[in-house]
A tleap script that builds the chain and sets N, CA, C and O, in Angstrom:
source leaprc.protein.ff14SB
mol = sequence {
  NMET LYS THR GLN VAL ARG LEU LEU SER PRO
  ASP GLY SER PRO LEU ARG PHE ALA GLY GLY
  ARG GLU MET VAL CYS ASP GLY ASP LEU GLN
  GLY ASN ALA ALA TYR ARG ILE VAL TYR LEU
  PRO ALA PHE VAL THR GLY GLY GLU GLU ALA
  LEU PHE THR LEU LEU ASP HIE ALA GLN PRO
  LEU SER GLU TRP LEU ARG ARG GLN ARG ALA
  GLN GLY ALA MET LEU ALA ALA SER GLY THR
  SER VAL LEU LEU LEU ALA GLN SER GLY LEU
  MET ASP ARG GLY LYS ALA ALA VAL LEU GLY
  PRO LEU ARG ALA ILE PHE ARG GLN ARG TYR
  PRO LYS VAL LYS ILE ASP PRO ARG ALA THR
  LEU VAL GLU HIE ASP GLY ILE HIE THR CYS
  SER ALA PRO ALA GLY GLU TRP ALA CLEU
}
set mol.1.N position { 0.795 -1.107 0.255 }
set mol.1.CA position { -0.064 -0.128 -0.084 }
set mol.1.C position { 1.015 1.068 -0.421 }
set mol.1.O position { 2.173 1.109 -0.006 }
set mol.2.N position { 0.447 1.913 -1.166 }
set mol.2.CA position { 1.375 3.827 -0.858 }
set mol.2.C position { 0.142 4.525 -0.554 }
set mol.2.O position { -0.992 4.641 -1.019 }
set mol.3.N position { 1.110 5.107 0.806 }
set mol.3.CA position { 0.364 6.892 1.318 }
set mol.3.C position { 1.187 7.451 1.249 }
set mol.3.O position { 2.378 7.139 1.268 }
set mol.4.N position { 0.639 8.483 1.147 }
set mol.4.CA position { 0.441 9.567 0.565 }
set mol.4.C position { 0.411 10.722 1.498 }
set mol.4.O position { -0.635 11.336 1.289 }
set mol.5.N position { 1.273 11.412 2.657 }
set mol.5.CA position { 0.127 12.591 3.978 }
set mol.5.C position { 0.413 13.817 3.150 }
set mol.5.O position { 1.580 14.018 2.813 }
set mol.6.N position { -0.554 14.673 2.783 }
set mol.6.CA position { -0.085 15.523 2.427 }
set mol.6.C position { -0.867 16.989 3.597 }
set mol.6.O position { -2.079 17.202 3.601 }
set mol.7.N position { -0.198 17.533 4.177 }
set mol.7.CA position { -0.089 19.068 4.980 }
set mol.7.C position { -1.114 19.985 4.732 }
set mol.7.O position { -0.782 21.167 4.638 }
set mol.8.N position { -2.549 19.620 4.580 }
set mol.8.CA position { -2.539 21.431 3.725 }
set mol.8.C position { -3.161 22.783 4.894 }
set mol.8.O position { -3.598 22.515 6.013 }
set mol.9.N position { -3.097 23.812 4.487 }
set mol.9.CA position { -4.208 24.782 4.888 }
set mol.9.C position { -4.039 25.728 3.861 }
set mol.9.O position { -3.186 25.827 2.979 }
set mol.10.N position { -5.471 26.710 4.288 }
set mol.10.CA position { -6.739 27.333 3.760 }
set mol.10.C position { -6.016 28.754 3.240 }
set mol.10.O position { -6.485 29.893 3.257 }
set mol.11.N position { -4.776 28.311 2.794 }
set mol.11.CA position { -4.090 29.290 1.903 }
set mol.11.C position { -1.755 29.178 1.310 }
set mol.11.O position { -0.735 29.442 0.673 }
set mol.12.N position { -2.672 28.469 2.452 }
set mol.12.CA position { -1.048 27.162 1.731 }
set mol.12.C position { 0.100 27.744 3.300 }
set mol.12.O position { 1.057 27.073 3.685 }
set mol.13.N position { -0.177 28.593 3.710 }
set mol.13.CA position { 1.014 29.517 4.519 }
set mol.13.C position { 0.887 28.346 5.594 }
set mol.13.O position { 0.023 27.484 5.755 }
set mol.14.N position { 2.194 28.665 6.339 }
set mol.14.CA position { 2.441 26.989 7.002 }
set mol.14.C position { 1.587 27.097 8.911 }
set mol.14.O position { 1.525 28.217 9.418 }
set mol.15.N position { 1.089 25.985 9.635 }
set mol.15.CA position { 0.778 26.098 10.041 }
set mol.15.C position { 1.426 26.014 12.258 }
set mol.15.O position { 2.483 25.480 12.594 }
set mol.16.N position { 0.728 26.480 12.970 }
set mol.16.CA position { 1.556 26.380 13.845 }
set mol.16.C position { 0.565 25.506 14.861 }
set mol.16.O position { -0.659 25.615 14.933 }
set mol.17.N position { 1.569 24.456 15.756 }
set mol.17.CA position { 0.989 23.890 16.282 }
set mol.17.C position { 0.943 23.943 17.562 }
set mol.17.O position { 1.468 24.897 18.136 }
set mol.18.N position { 0.444 23.149 18.119 }
set mol.18.CA position { 1.231 23.641 19.753 }
set mol.18.C position { 1.445 23.831 20.076 }
set mol.18.O position { 1.108 22.666 20.287 }
set mol.19.N position { 2.446 24.801 21.524 }
set mol.19.CA position { 4.048 24.460 21.463 }
set mol.19.C position { 5.071 25.729 20.749 }
set mol.19.O position { 6.241 26.059 20.944 }
set mol.20.N position { 3.771 26.329 19.659 }
set mol.20.CA position { 4.382 27.161 19.289 }
set mol.20.C position { 5.420 26.717 17.819 }
set mol.20.O position { 5.707 27.700 17.137 }
set mol.21.N position { 5.994 25.324 17.294 }
set mol.21.CA position { 6.408 24.720 16.652 }
set mol.21.C position { 5.071 24.519 15.194 }
set mol.21.O position { 3.910 24.119 15.119 }
set mol.22.N position { 6.480 25.263 13.908 }
set mol.22.CA position { 5.873 25.633 12.370 }
set mol.22.C position { 5.567 24.952 11.614 }
set mol.22.O position { 5.675 23.905 12.252 }
set mol.23.N position { 5.083 24.535 10.230 }
set mol.23.CA position { 5.563 23.005 9.815 }
set mol.23.C position { 4.768 23.774 8.537 }
set mol.23.O position { 3.762 24.479 8.623 }
set mol.24.N position { 5.566 23.403 7.273 }
set mol.24.CA position { 5.610 23.872 5.816 }
set mol.24.C position { 4.272 22.880 5.563 }
set mol.24.O position { 3.829 21.947 6.234 }
set mol.25.N position { 3.849 23.455 4.376 }
set mol.25.CA position { 2.394 22.557 4.152 }
set mol.25.C position { 2.898 22.180 2.689 }
set mol.25.O position { 4.052 22.387 2.315 }
set mol.26.N position { 1.597 21.424 1.660 }
set mol.26.CA position { 2.012 20.707 1.194 }
set mol.26.C position { 0.980 21.660 -0.021 }
set mol.26.O position { 1.110 21.459 -1.229 }
set mol.27.N position { 0.020 22.645 0.516 }
set mol.27.CA position { -0.226 23.956 -0.019 }
set mol.27.C position { -1.936 22.930 0.214 }
set mol.27.O position { -2.079 21.880 0.841 }
set mol.28.N position { -3.108 23.817 -0.630 }
set mol.28.CA position { -4.405 24.899 -0.050 }
set mol.28.C position { -5.465 24.252 -0.480 }
set mol.28.O position { -5.491 23.265 -1.216 }
set mol.29.N position { -6.585 24.990 0.125 }
set mol.29.CA position { -7.360 24.149 0.077 }
set mol.29.C position { -8.729 24.843 -1.885 }
set mol.29.O position { -9.884 24.832 -2.312 }
set mol.30.N position { -7.746 25.145 -2.122 }
set mol.30.CA position { -8.178 25.829 -3.434 }
set mol.30.C position { -8.172 24.461 -4.490 }
set mol.30.O position { -7.811 23.340 -4.131 }
set mol.31.N position { -8.539 24.729 -5.541 }
set mol.31.CA position { -8.641 23.890 -7.093 }
set mol.31.C position { -9.512 22.699 -6.888 }
set mol.31.O position { -10.423 22.965 -6.104 }
set mol.32.N position { -9.537 21.501 -7.321 }
set mol.32.CA position { -9.965 20.909 -7.707 }
set mol.32.C position { -9.805 19.277 -7.059 }
set mol.32.O position { -10.656 18.388 -7.058 }
set mol.33.N position { -8.427 19.251 -6.530 }
set mol.33.CA position { -7.751 18.391 -5.924 }
set mol.33.C position { -8.886 17.178 -5.593 }
set mol.33.O position { -9.714 17.643 -4.810 }
set mol.34.N position { -9.151 15.951 -5.896 }
set mol.34.CA position { -9.813 15.445 -4.865 }
set mol.34.C position { -8.662 14.317 -4.234 }
set mol.34.O position { -7.582 13.919 -4.671 }
set mol.35.N position { -9.622 13.939 -2.705 }
set mol.35.CA position { -8.265 13.539 -1.534 }
set mol.35.C position { -9.210 11.806 -1.489 }
set mol.35.O position { -10.385 11.794 -1.856 }
set mol.36.N position { -8.698 10.816 -1.133 }
set mol.36.CA position { -9.478 9.780 -0.216 }
set mol.36.C position { -9.315 9.646 1.036 }
set mol.36.O position { -9.900 8.566 1.112 }
set mol.37.N position { -9.068 9.810 1.860 }
set mol.37.CA position { -9.409 10.353 3.605 }
set mol.37.C position { -9.005 12.091 3.711 }
set mol.37.O position { -8.344 12.551 2.780 }
set mol.38.N position { -9.378 12.927 4.743 }
set mol.38.CA position { -9.160 13.311 5.147 }
set mol.38.C position { -9.906 13.698 6.885 }
set mol.38.O position { -10.993 13.725 7.462 }
set mol.39.N position { -8.028 14.011 7.198 }
set mol.39.CA position { -8.741 13.757 8.458 }
set mol.39.C position { -7.737 15.903 9.318 }
set mol.39.O position { -6.904 16.775 9.072 }
set mol.40.N position { -8.841 15.423 10.353 }
set mol.40.CA position { -8.937 17.002 11.234 }
set mol.40.C position { -8.635 16.337 12.252 }
set mol.40.O position { -9.333 15.484 12.800 }
set mol.41.N position { -7.037 16.884 12.704 }
set mol.41.CA position { -7.125 16.787 13.890 }
set mol.41.C position { -7.306 17.536 14.750 }
set mol.41.O position { -7.762 18.668 14.585 }
set mol.42.N position { -6.981 17.041 15.829 }
set mol.42.CA position { -7.136 17.672 17.112 }
set mol.42.C position { -6.656 19.055 17.565 }
set mol.42.O position { -5.675 19.241 16.845 }
set mol.43.N position { -6.791 20.114 18.339 }
set mol.43.CA position { -5.975 21.361 18.111 }
set mol.43.C position { -6.346 22.471 18.899 }
set mol.43.O position { -7.456 22.990 18.777 }
set mol.44.N position { -5.660 22.796 19.546 }
set mol.44.CA position { -5.907 23.906 21.061 }
set mol.44.C position { -6.401 25.738 20.497 }
set mol.44.O position { -6.157 26.639 19.695 }
set mol.45.N position { -7.144 25.368 21.519 }
set mol.45.CA position { -8.156 26.617 21.194 }
set mol.45.C position { -7.570 27.675 22.225 }
set mol.45.O position { -7.297 27.075 23.265 }
set mol.46.N position { -7.234 29.228 22.332 }
set mol.46.CA position { -7.248 29.895 23.755 }
set mol.46.C position { -8.723 30.581 23.991 }
set mol.46.O position { -9.124 31.745 23.997 }
set mol.47.N position { -9.572 28.803 24.258 }
set mol.47.CA position { -11.140 29.160 24.967 }
set mol.47.C position { -12.264 29.479 24.072 }
set mol.47.O position { -12.442 29.588 22.859 }
set mol.48.N position { -12.659 29.540 24.691 }
set mol.48.CA position { -14.968 29.372 24.155 }
set mol.48.C position { -14.502 30.030 22.891 }
set mol.48.O position { -14.567 29.553 21.758 }
set mol.49.N position { -13.913 31.463 23.334 }
set mol.49.CA position { -14.428 32.937 21.666 }
set mol.49.C position { -13.317 32.749 20.997 }
set mol.49.O position { -13.466 33.301 19.907 }
set mol.50.N position { -12.211 32.230 21.075 }
set mol.50.CA position { -11.372 32.135 19.669 }
set mol.50.C position { -11.876 30.665 19.849 }
set mol.50.O position { -11.037 30.103 19.144 }
set mol.51.N position { -12.720 29.613 20.341 }
set mol.51.CA position { -13.524 28.274 18.822 }
set mol.51.C position { -14.530 29.037 18.450 }
set mol.51.O position { -14.862 28.989 17.266 }
set mol.52.N position { -15.253 29.919 19.373 }
set mol.52.CA position { -16.322 30.620 18.384 }
set mol.52.C position { -16.012 31.490 17.546 }
set mol.52.O position { -16.942 31.921 16.863 }
set mol.53.N position { -14.630 32.045 17.302 }
set mol.53.CA position { -14.739 32.889 16.392 }
set mol.53.C position { -14.162 31.996 15.248 }
set mol.53.O position { -14.743 32.043 14.164 }
set mol.54.N position { -13.096 31.205 15.385 }
set mol.54.CA position { -12.706 30.224 14.443 }
set mol.54.C position { -14.150 29.273 13.628 }
set mol.54.O position { -14.401 29.271 12.422 }
set mol.55.N position { -14.569 28.869 14.228 }
set mol.55.CA position { -15.627 28.309 13.723 }
set mol.55.C position { -17.349 29.091 12.453 }
set mol.55.O position { -18.147 28.753 11.579 }
set mol.56.N position { -16.708 30.830 13.757 }
set mol.56.CA position { -17.774 31.236 12.604 }
set mol.56.C position { -16.414 32.278 11.416 }
set mol.56.O position { -15.945 33.363 11.072 }
set mol.57.N position { -16.423 30.943 11.302 }
set mol.57.CA position { -15.267 32.636 9.770 }
set mol.57.C position { -14.445 30.670 9.442 }
set mol.57.O position { -13.237 30.634 9.677 }
set mol.58.N position { -14.767 29.973 9.201 }
set mol.58.CA position { -14.684 28.161 9.300 }
set mol.58.C position { -15.366 28.299 7.446 }
set mol.58.O position { -14.998 27.364 6.735 }
set mol.59.N position { -15.801 28.813 7.112 }
set mol.59.CA position { -16.296 29.017 5.357 }
set mol.59.C position { -15.971 28.118 4.535 }
set mol.59.O position { -16.521 27.033 4.347 }
set mol.60.N position { -14.793 28.694 3.877 }
set mol.60.CA position { -14.078 27.750 3.305 }
set mol.60.C position { -13.731 26.440 3.510 }
set mol.60.O position { -12.983 26.056 2.610 }
set mol.61.N position { -13.951 25.666 4.261 }
set mol.61.CA position { -12.701 25.080 5.131 }
set mol.61.C position { -14.038 24.464 5.032 }
set mol.61.O position { -13.998 23.359 4.492 }
set mol.62.N position { -15.160 24.840 5.382 }
set mol.62.CA position { -16.203 23.528 5.753 }
set mol.62.C position { -16.770 23.271 3.669 }
set mol.62.O position { -16.758 22.354 2.849 }
set mol.63.N position { -17.046 24.261 3.700 }
set mol.63.CA position { -17.241 23.950 1.434 }
set mol.63.C position { -16.096 23.453 1.058 }
set mol.63.O position { -16.529 22.508 0.398 }
set mol.64.N position { -14.788 23.364 0.966 }
set mol.64.CA position { -14.043 22.479 0.603 }
set mol.64.C position { -14.881 20.944 1.122 }
set mol.64.O position { -15.614 20.112 0.586 }
set mol.65.N position { -14.431 21.110 2.122 }
set mol.65.CA position { -14.694 19.590 3.139 }
set mol.65.C position { -16.456 18.951 2.536 }
set mol.65.O position { -16.825 17.779 2.622 }
set mol.66.N position { -17.203 20.008 2.006 }
set mol.66.CA position { -18.285 19.406 1.503 }
set mol.66.C position { -18.067 18.485 -0.580 }
set mol.66.O position { -18.656 17.712 -1.336 }
set mol.67.N position { -16.872 19.307 -0.510 }
set mol.67.CA position { -16.162 19.017 -1.688 }
set mol.67.C position { -16.026 17.638 -2.184 }
set mol.67.O position { -16.407 16.779 -2.979 }
set mol.68.N position { -14.932 18.096 -0.829 }
set mol.68.CA position { -14.435 15.866 -0.563 }
set mol.68.C position { -15.269 15.124 -0.888 }
set mol.68.O position { -15.383 14.407 -1.882 }
set mol.69.N position { -16.278 15.392 0.517 }
set mol.69.CA position { -17.115 14.517 1.074 }
set mol.69.C position { -17.514 14.165 -0.710 }
set mol.69.O position { -16.579 13.466 -1.098 }
set mol.70.N position { -18.439 14.365 -1.801 }
set mol.70.CA position { -19.080 14.201 -2.619 }
set mol.70.C position { -18.371 14.060 -4.278 }
set mol.70.O position { -18.855 13.894 -5.398 }
set mol.71.N position { -16.542 14.276 -3.559 }
set mol.71.CA position { -15.992 13.587 -5.066 }
set mol.71.C position { -15.754 12.386 -4.116 }
set mol.71.O position { -14.685 11.868 -4.442 }
set mol.72.N position { -16.363 11.685 -2.990 }
set mol.72.CA position { -16.137 10.706 -2.100 }
set mol.72.C position { -15.688 9.905 -1.221 }
set mol.72.O position { -15.762 8.748 -0.806 }
set mol.73.N position { -14.938 11.418 -0.988 }
set mol.73.CA position { -13.881 10.859 0.199 }
set mol.73.C position { -14.029 10.909 1.635 }
set mol.73.O position { -14.491 11.953 2.094 }
set mol.74.N position { -13.650 9.749 2.626 }
set mol.74.CA position { -14.182 9.455 3.402 }
set mol.74.C position { -13.246 10.641 4.773 }
set mol.74.O position { -12.040 10.881 4.815 }
set mol.75.N position { -14.140 11.061 5.542 }
set mol.75.CA position { -13.420 12.003 6.269 }
set mol.75.C position { -13.657 11.802 7.782 }
set mol.75.O position { -14.738 11.288 8.074 }
set mol.76.N position { -12.578 12.218 9.083 }
set mol.76.CA position { -12.753 11.966 9.626 }
set mol.76.C position { -11.705 13.367 11.020 }
set mol.76.O position { -10.532 13.736 10.975 }
set mol.77.N position { -12.543 13.647 11.782 }
set mol.77.CA position { -11.911 14.208 12.910 }
set mol.77.C position { -12.072 14.441 14.322 }
set mol.77.O position { -13.101 14.531 14.992 }
set mol.78.N position { -10.762 14.527 14.672 }
set mol.78.CA position { -11.121 14.291 16.477 }
set mol.78.C position { -10.844 15.473 17.705 }
set mol.78.O position { -10.414 16.616 17.550 }
set mol.79.N position { -11.187 14.883 18.791 }
set mol.79.CA position { -11.231 16.587 19.343 }
set mol.79.C position { -11.864 17.643 18.585 }
set mol.79.O position { -12.778 17.467 17.780 }
set mol.80.N position { -11.214 18.992 18.948 }
set mol.80.CA position { -11.879 19.831 18.933 }
set mol.80.C position { -12.177 19.845 17.211 }
set mol.80.O position { -12.902 20.673 16.659 }
set mol.81.N position { -11.445 18.738 16.520 }
set mol.81.CA position { -12.376 18.634 14.559 }
set mol.81.C position { -13.247 18.649 14.784 }
set mol.81.O position { -13.837 19.442 14.050 }
set mol.82.N position { -14.112 18.024 15.731 }
set mol.82.CA position { -15.000 17.013 15.290 }
set mol.82.C position { -15.780 17.988 15.100 }
set mol.82.O position { -16.584 17.679 14.221 }
set mol.83.N position { -16.098 19.922 15.824 }
set mol.83.CA position { -16.444 20.815 15.684 }
set mol.83.C position { -16.571 21.143 14.296 }
set mol.83.O position { -17.600 21.777 14.061 }
set mol.84.N position { -15.800 20.893 13.241 }
set mol.84.CA position { -15.181 21.631 12.308 }
set mol.84.C position { -16.377 20.628 11.009 }
set mol.84.O position { -17.304 20.897 10.245 }
set mol.85.N position { -15.519 19.325 11.469 }
set mol.85.CA position { -16.736 18.803 10.931 }
set mol.85.C position { -18.504 19.353 10.960 }
set mol.85.O position { -19.225 19.612 9.997 }
set mol.86.N position { -18.844 19.401 12.527 }
set mol.86.CA position { -19.674 19.573 12.501 }
set mol.86.C position { -20.235 20.731 11.520 }
set mol.86.O position { -21.307 20.751 10.914 }
set mol.87.N position { -19.480 21.425 11.535 }
set mol.87.CA position { -19.945 22.805 10.535 }
set mol.87.C position { -19.808 23.061 9.471 }
set mol.87.O position { -19.366 24.067 8.917 }
set mol.88.N position { -20.227 22.051 9.077 }
set mol.88.CA position { -19.543 21.243 7.334 }
set mol.88.C position { -20.622 21.502 6.951 }
set mol.88.O position { -20.909 22.025 5.874 }
set mol.89.N position { -21.850 20.916 8.405 }
set mol.89.CA position { -23.068 21.024 7.305 }
set mol.89.C position { -23.679 19.121 7.625 }
set mol.89.O position { -24.720 18.568 7.979 }
set mol.90.N position { -22.089 18.662 7.176 }
set mol.90.CA position { -22.024 17.194 6.850 }
set mol.90.C position { -22.852 15.816 7.868 }
set mol.90.O position { -23.423 14.873 7.320 }
set mol.91.N position { -22.780 15.931 8.964 }
set mol.91.CA position { -22.555 15.578 10.075 }
set mol.91.C position { -24.762 15.457 10.093 }
set mol.91.O position { -25.501 14.554 10.484 }
set mol.92.N position { -25.024 16.635 9.564 }
set mol.92.CA position { -26.585 16.877 10.752 }
set mol.92.C position { -27.360 15.296 9.912 }
set mol.92.O position { -27.119 14.673 8.878 }
set mol.93.N position { -28.074 15.201 10.718 }
set mol.93.CA position { -28.798 13.412 11.466 }
set mol.93.C position { -28.288 12.310 11.292 }
set mol.93.O position { -28.772 11.232 10.947 }
set mol.94.N position { -26.605 12.832 11.718 }
set mol.94.CA position { -26.231 11.108 12.159 }
set mol.94.C position { -25.241 11.360 13.715 }
set mol.94.O position { -25.478 12.446 14.243 }
set mol.95.N position { -24.621 10.835 14.153 }
set mol.95.CA position { -24.040 11.218 15.129 }
set mol.95.C position { -22.733 11.186 14.663 }
set mol.95.O position { -22.191 10.962 13.581 }
set mol.96.N position { -22.085 11.716 16.742 }
set mol.96.CA position { -20.656 11.962 16.756 }
set mol.96.C position { -20.163 11.563 17.574 }
set mol.96.O position { -20.982 10.846 18.148 }
set mol.97.N position { -19.444 11.550 17.969 }
set mol.97.CA position { -18.430 11.113 19.336 }
set mol.97.C position { -17.664 12.471 19.758 }
set mol.97.O position { -16.865 13.011 18.993 }
set mol.98.N position { -17.981 12.992 21.071 }
set mol.98.CA position { -17.651 14.368 21.200 }
set mol.98.C position { -17.319 14.623 22.684 }
set mol.98.O position { -18.000 14.353 23.673 }
set mol.99.N position { -15.086 15.703 22.531 }
set mol.99.CA position { -14.454 15.633 23.433 }
set mol.99.C position { -16.436 15.905 25.008 }
set mol.99.O position { -17.502 16.506 24.878 }
set mol.100.N position { -15.774 14.979 26.270 }
set mol.100.CA position { -16.792 15.226 27.209 }
set mol.100.C position { -16.744 17.019 27.803 }
set mol.100.O position { -17.857 17.092 28.324 }
set mol.101.N position { -16.243 18.090 27.947 }
set mol.101.CA position { -16.089 19.001 27.709 }
set mol.101.C position { -16.554 20.261 26.727 }
set mol.101.O position { -16.600 21.459 27.006 }
set mol.102.N position { -16.849 19.657 25.612 }
set mol.102.CA position { -17.221 19.526 24.112 }
set mol.102.C position { -18.879 19.944 24.110 }
set mol.102.O position { -19.478 20.841 23.517 }
set mol.103.N position { -19.367 18.819 25.099 }
set mol.103.CA position { -20.842 18.595 24.179 }
set mol.103.C position { -22.064 19.718 24.092 }
set mol.103.O position { -22.829 20.032 23.181 }
set mol.104.N position { -21.846 20.308 25.852 }
set mol.104.CA position { -23.175 21.195 25.625 }
set mol.104.C position { -22.463 22.052 24.712 }
set mol.104.O position { -23.403 22.301 23.958 }
set mol.105.N position { -21.421 22.727 24.198 }
set mol.105.CA position { -20.822 23.659 23.263 }
set mol.105.C position { -21.853 22.996 21.086 }
set mol.105.O position { -22.226 23.766 20.200 }
set mol.106.N position { -21.903 21.824 21.089 }
set mol.106.CA position { -21.316 20.789 20.710 }
set mol.106.C position { -23.207 21.020 20.264 }
set mol.106.O position { -23.911 21.605 19.441 }
set mol.107.N position { -23.313 20.169 21.376 }
set mol.107.CA position { -25.012 19.978 21.657 }
set mol.107.C position { -25.939 22.105 21.149 }
set mol.107.O position { -27.079 22.189 20.691 }
set mol.108.N position { -25.424 22.830 21.306 }
set mol.108.CA position { -25.397 24.630 21.176 }
set mol.108.C position { -25.610 24.224 19.457 }
set mol.108.O position { -26.394 23.429 18.940 }
set mol.109.N position { -24.880 24.854 19.024 }
set mol.109.CA position { -23.966 24.420 18.199 }
set mol.109.C position { -25.211 22.980 17.130 }
set mol.109.O position { -25.596 23.231 15.988 }
set mol.110.N position { -25.329 22.559 17.362 }
set mol.110.CA position { -25.662 21.142 16.396 }
set mol.110.C position { -26.365 20.262 16.837 }
set mol.110.O position { -26.177 19.090 17.163 }
set mol.111.N position { -27.325 21.033 16.817 }
set mol.111.CA position { -28.837 20.573 17.099 }
set mol.111.C position { -29.155 19.362 16.553 }
set mol.111.O position { -29.788 18.588 17.271 }
set mol.112.N position { -28.792 18.937 15.177 }
set mol.112.CA position { -28.782 18.123 13.747 }
set mol.112.C position { -28.159 16.831 14.025 }
set mol.112.O position { -28.205 15.891 13.231 }
set mol.113.N position { -27.361 16.779 15.580 }
set mol.113.CA position { -26.309 15.909 15.500 }
set mol.113.C position { -26.060 15.613 16.740 }
set mol.113.O position { -25.561 16.227 17.683 }
set mol.114.N position { -26.885 13.605 16.445 }
set mol.114.CA position { -27.178 13.309 17.835 }
set mol.114.C position { -25.717 12.544 18.340 }
set mol.114.O position { -25.191 11.671 17.651 }
set mol.115.N position { -25.206 12.963 19.516 }
set mol.115.CA position { -23.987 12.187 20.044 }
set mol.115.C position { -24.157 11.215 21.272 }
set mol.115.O position { -24.897 11.191 22.255 }
set mol.116.N position { -22.802 10.156 20.616 }
set mol.116.CA position { -23.315 9.337 21.435 }
set mol.116.C position { -22.143 9.205 22.895 }
set mol.116.O position { -20.953 8.911 22.778 }
set mol.117.N position { -22.731 9.455 23.987 }
set mol.117.CA position { -22.149 10.212 24.846 }
set mol.117.C position { -20.679 8.922 25.879 }
set mol.117.O position { -19.714 9.023 26.636 }
set mol.118.N position { -21.609 7.730 25.058 }
set mol.118.CA position { -20.704 6.673 25.505 }
set mol.118.C position { -19.339 6.200 24.493 }
set mol.118.O position { -18.411 5.494 24.888 }
set mol.119.N position { -19.452 6.671 23.355 }
set mol.119.CA position { -18.137 6.244 22.286 }
set mol.119.C position { -16.911 6.706 23.064 }
set mol.119.O position { -17.002 7.206 24.185 }
set mol.120.N position { -15.774 6.520 22.429 }
set mol.120.CA position { -14.477 7.355 22.168 }
set mol.120.C position { -14.839 7.794 20.306 }
set mol.120.O position { -14.817 8.974 19.954 }
set mol.121.N position { -15.116 6.770 19.402 }
set mol.121.CA position { -15.538 6.051 17.690 }
set mol.121.C position { -16.507 6.037 17.705 }
set mol.121.O position { -17.212 5.278 18.370 }
set mol.122.N position { -17.019 7.305 16.600 }
set mol.122.CA position { -18.281 6.892 15.682 }
set mol.122.C position { -18.136 6.749 14.417 }
set mol.122.O position { -17.671 7.742 13.858 }
set mol.123.N position { -18.493 5.397 13.417 }
set mol.123.CA position { -18.918 5.887 12.137 }
set mol.123.C position { -20.249 6.339 11.838 }
set mol.123.O position { -21.222 6.017 12.521 }
set mol.124.N position { -20.298 6.987 10.954 }
set mol.124.CA position { -21.593 7.709 10.702 }
set mol.124.C position { -21.101 8.141 8.784 }
set mol.124.O position { -20.273 8.974 8.415 }
set mol.125.N position { -22.096 7.088 7.795 }
set mol.125.CA position { -22.557 7.006 6.466 }
set mol.125.C position { -20.734 7.673 5.980 }
set mol.125.O position { -20.803 8.631 5.209 }
set mol.126.N position { -19.518 7.317 6.297 }
set mol.126.CA position { -18.197 7.969 5.768 }
set mol.126.C position { -18.047 8.359 6.694 }
set mol.126.O position { -17.436 9.410 6.498 }
set mol.127.N position { -18.205 8.223 7.772 }
set mol.127.CA position { -18.032 10.060 9.016 }
set mol.127.C position { -17.518 9.396 9.663 }
set mol.127.O position { -18.192 8.588 10.303 }
set mol.128.N position { -16.049 9.417 9.810 }
set mol.128.CA position { -15.674 8.998 11.049 }
set mol.128.C position { -15.197 10.554 12.628 }
set mol.128.O position { -14.600 11.621 12.486 }
set mol.129.N position { -15.873 9.861 14.026 }
set mol.129.CA position { -15.391 11.304 14.314 }
set mol.129.C position { -14.812 10.711 15.753 }
set mol.129.O position { -15.417 9.659 15.955 }
set mol.130.N position { -14.056 10.924 16.624 }
set mol.130.CA position { -13.395 10.329 17.721 }
set mol.130.C position { -13.232 11.753 18.577 }
set mol.130.O position { -13.089 12.924 18.225 }
set mol.131.N position { -13.327 11.059 19.920 }
set mol.131.CA position { -13.298 12.141 20.820 }
set mol.131.C position { -12.423 11.942 22.076 }
set mol.131.O position { -12.996 12.002 23.164 }
set mol.132.N position { -11.570 11.793 22.053 }
set mol.132.CA position { -10.345 11.480 23.120 }
set mol.132.C position { -9.602 11.094 22.352 }
set mol.132.O position { -9.951 10.281 21.496 }
set mol.133.N position { -8.230 11.616 22.448 }
set mol.133.CA position { -7.073 11.681 21.500 }
set mol.133.C position { -6.463 10.705 21.564 }
set mol.133.O position { -5.854 10.189 20.627 }
set mol.134.N position { -6.557 10.171 23.049 }
set mol.134.CA position { -6.111 8.927 23.139 }
set mol.134.C position { -6.514 7.903 21.517 }
set mol.134.O position { -5.595 7.481 20.814 }
set mol.135.N position { -7.699 7.706 21.240 }
set mol.135.CA position { -8.374 7.114 20.754 }
set mol.135.C position { -8.235 7.505 18.554 }
set mol.135.O position { -8.978 6.952 17.744 }
set mol.136.N position { -6.996 8.645 18.127 }
set mol.136.CA position { -7.116 8.088 17.188 }
set mol.136.C position { -6.495 7.715 16.807 }
set mol.136.O position { -6.064 7.943 15.676 }
set mol.137.N position { -5.949 6.531 17.995 }
set mol.137.CA position { -5.467 5.872 16.538 }
set mol.137.C position { -5.767 4.942 15.811 }
set mol.137.O position { -5.239 4.430 14.824 }
set mol.138.N position { -7.050 4.682 16.624 }
set mol.138.CA position { -8.745 3.584 15.665 }
set mol.138.C position { -8.603 4.416 14.192 }
set mol.138.O position { -8.547 3.853 13.099 }
set mol.139.N position { -8.550 6.145 14.448 }
set mol.139.CA position { -9.388 6.450 13.228 }
set mol.139.C position { -8.540 5.947 12.160 }
set mol.139.O position { -8.910 6.028 10.989 }
savepdb mol mol.pdb
quit
């Protein structure tokens, strides 16, 4: 099996990880490239207000995720990124695994998505969610 991983950002600029480390990206969310698997890793925000701001400005990512799903991509997200995936509308009428501290926010923002509070991993219609970072390996 040949696997090729690409790190993308909205505009191709480097991504800054928790702890300040930066990584150069392989591309951006523009164009018509189709991927088989799209994984959104958990991320750290500066609190609830910063998370809401990020979600409110996620329209380009949401559109890109919808295009990828329409082209057959399997989507996966963990931790805080489950909210980004829900923001796309692709999880409406489905189920998700959501980290405990994020459940109230998730229920408020995405009432069309049912939370499975006992699950670490949930798959619904080719969309995989992982609540706990320790469960990411199973994705």
